[in-house]
C-alpha positions, 0 to 999 in steps of 0.5 A: 466541469462542463468539459469533464461532463462532455467527455463522460458522455451520457452514462453516469459514472458507476455504469462500468462493468467488467475488467479494469486496471490502474496504478497510483502512489500512496502516503502511509504512516507505516513503520513495521517491525524494526531492525532493532527487533530483528537483531535483538535475538543476536544480543545487539541493542540500540536505537535506530535512525531510519529514513524513507527512501522509496514511497508507497506505490501500487498496481491493481487489476479488478473485475466489476460483476455488477454496477455496485460490486467487484473484486480487486487484486493489488500489488502494494509496495508499502515502503523502503527504509534505510538508515543506521542503528546506533549500538549500545550493546555489546559495544558502542558502534554503528550498523547500516540497516534497511527494510523493505515491505511489499505484498498483495491485497485481495479486496471486495469493492462496493461502489455507490454513484452519487452523481454522474461524475462521482461515486463513493467506494468501500473496500474490505479484504486482506493484505499478504505482506513480506518484510525484508530486513538487513543490517551489516557492519564492517567493524570487527568488534561486532561483525554484524551481517544479518538478514531477516524475513517476516511474512504474514496476512493482515485484514485491510478495509477502507473508504474512498471517492472515485471521480470520472475524468473520461468515458471509461477513466477515473481518478480514485482517492482512497483511505485504507487501514491495514491491521498488523499485529502491533499497529494499525497502518493508514494508507492514503492512495491516489490512483488512475483507473481505466475500465475496459468493459462498457456499461449496458 
């Protein structure tokens, strides 16, 4: 703690203004529109067995206009799933499927320093998302080769804690909720943030 305080200097965390950027990883309970729903319009039915093959990650760029308020633009790769769809109609067979979800967020940020090292964070904005689904089977009985794309805009809000680790660098822990049409997705993020501006 004393080492971190010496690296921070005389300024309290929360004094930073101007541009900042960062990156991080996330954990989410997101599932999204399934391959079954994508193929149901083509007369196919079944149960899916999907596994996550790429965990969420994010890159962001923001600007803090005051000590407490800022705006942030973020690219969020929500997840990538891959697995099999076990068909029950029109015939019993297996179809390989995958689904990838990503998009961009624009959020307002409110920051409130509670100590020299820690600040509370609240965010609100929206997530412009894109879901790409694909399924294929080599079996001539089903001859499936389908690609579907879904796009939309969902509200997003969250809370977090930011901890200073150097004079202009922090670690940020965030929870945010993205409200899709049929579910609320929780995203738990861990970010590294670097501020390019300087406090007064």
